[in-house]
N, C-alpha and C positions, 0 to 999 in steps of 0.2 A: 667681736671676739667674746667668747663665752666666758662666764665668771671663773675665775681661778678657784680651785678647790683644794689645792695642796700648798702648804707653807712650810718652810724649813727653818727659818731663823727662830731661835729660842724666844727672843723677845716678842716676835708675832705670835708665836704659839702661846705664850703666856697671856697675850691679849685676848685671844680666842677662847682660852680656858676661863679666863676671868669673866668673860661675857657669854658663858654658857653656849659655846659654839657657834655664835653669829658670825656671819661673814665680816671680815675685817673692814671692807669698805663701808658696810652699814654701820659699823662702830665708830668709824672715823666721822662719818657724815653726821652721826648722832652727837659725837662730842663737839664737832664744829657749831651745830645747832645750839647746844648748851652754852658754849663760850659766848656766842653772839646774843643769845637770849639774856644771859646774866648780865652782859655789859650794855643791854639796851641797843644794840646795833640791829635796826630793823629796816634799814634802807640802804640802797647803794649810794655811794661806795662805803664798803665796810672798812672800818679803821682798826687794823690789828694793833697798832701802837696804843689805842684806847683799851683794847681788850687786855693787853699785857698789863697796862697800868692798873685796870680794874682787878686783875689777878694778883697784883703786888710783885709783878716781875720787874727787876731793875733792868732798864733798856739803855744799852750804850751804842754810840755811833762812832766809828773811826775808820781810818784807811787800813783795813784788816787785809790779810792775803787769803781770805776765804769769804764766801757770801754771808754766812751766818751761823750762829751756834746758840744752843741754850744748854745751861748746866746749873747745877746746884752748887753754891759755896759750902763749906764745911758747916756753916751756920743753918744751912737749909735753904737760904735765900736763893731764888732762882735769878739767874742773869742771862739776858739775851743781848748778844753782840751782833751788830749789823754792819755791814760795808758800806760806808757812805759814799764811796766812789761808784758803786753801781746805780743804775738808772732808777728813777722813783718807782717805776712799775716793779722793777726786779727787787728792790728793797721791800716794797709792799707784799710781794709774793713770799719772799724769804721769811719775813716776820710771821706770816701766816703759817708757812711751813713749820717754823721754829715752835710756833704755838701748839703744833699737833703732837710734838715729842712726849710732853707730860701724859698723854692718853695711854702710853704704854706703862704697864707695871714695872715699877723699879727702874724707870728710864734714868733717874738721877744717878744711878750706878754706872751707867755707860759714860764713856768718855770719848766722844767722837764729834766731828763737826763736818760740815759740808764744804767742800773746796770749791765746786762749782755746780752749775745746773746739769751737767751730764755726768750721770754715775757710771763708773766702770762696770761693765756688765758682770764681772766676777766679784764686785765689792761684797764683803761679808755682811753688809747691812742694807743691801738694795732693796729687800722687801720692805723694811722699815721706811726707808727714804721714798719709795713708791707710794706707801700709804700715807706718809706726810704730805707728799705732793697732792694726793688725792683729797686729803682732808683740807689742805690749804685751798685748793680749788672750790670745795664745798663751803668753806669759811667765807671766802671772798665772793662767791657767785652761788648763794644758796638756792637750792631747788626752788623754794616757795617764791624767791624774788626773780627768778629767771626763766622757769619753765613756761609760764604763760606770756611772757613778753618778748622773747628771743627764741629763735629755732634755727636748726640747720636749713630748713626750707627757705629761710629769709636769706640764705646765702652769706656772701661777705659782708653785705650791708648789715645784717644782724650781728655778725661777729665784731665788726668795727664798733657798731653801737655799744654792744656789751663791753668791749675793751675800754671804750671811753667812759661809760657809766660806771664800771666797776674799778677803773684805774689799774688795769692789768694789761699784759702784753696781748698781741693779737693771737699769738700761739696758744696762751692760757685760755682766752675767750673761746677760741675754736675748739680746743680739746674739751672744754666743759660742754659745750653745745653738743659735741658728738657724744660724750659720755651720758648726756640727759636724753638723746634722741631715743624715740621708740621705733625707729626704722632704720634700715641700712643707710649709713652716710659716709 
């Protein structure tokens, strides 16, 4: 699939403007790399809860009716809520996804949260959510730790190995390997 060139959501357009017209996927990948490096997360599995702690984000787990959300309290304190009824892999990915939202300029003014892993195709923030998923995959399965150790050529064995090593779902591991592939897959 060729890279997307048109973006319509105002929050995504501000992200692009803030970064001098760079591709949003590249911005999110760089942001993920910065988060990991600052928190000294240099090997798999990446621990998003440690990154949140390093960033001073208050993390809460409970039986919510949504997968996760991140927001700023009136004091400016960032709070991340994670549904503890979800599988460990789902919580892990949701935490990484929520860590991507602060990459967007003025994200703290937005008041939305993710209800589930499947976004309505007409949701007003589907571009933002797509980019947060992209960034979450980059955070949990960074190119520098994945590209030379796992590949689509390795088939399901490499997908399963990456899933185990990164503590993500089979689907997330497969999607990341396809995204990193330099050949049709």
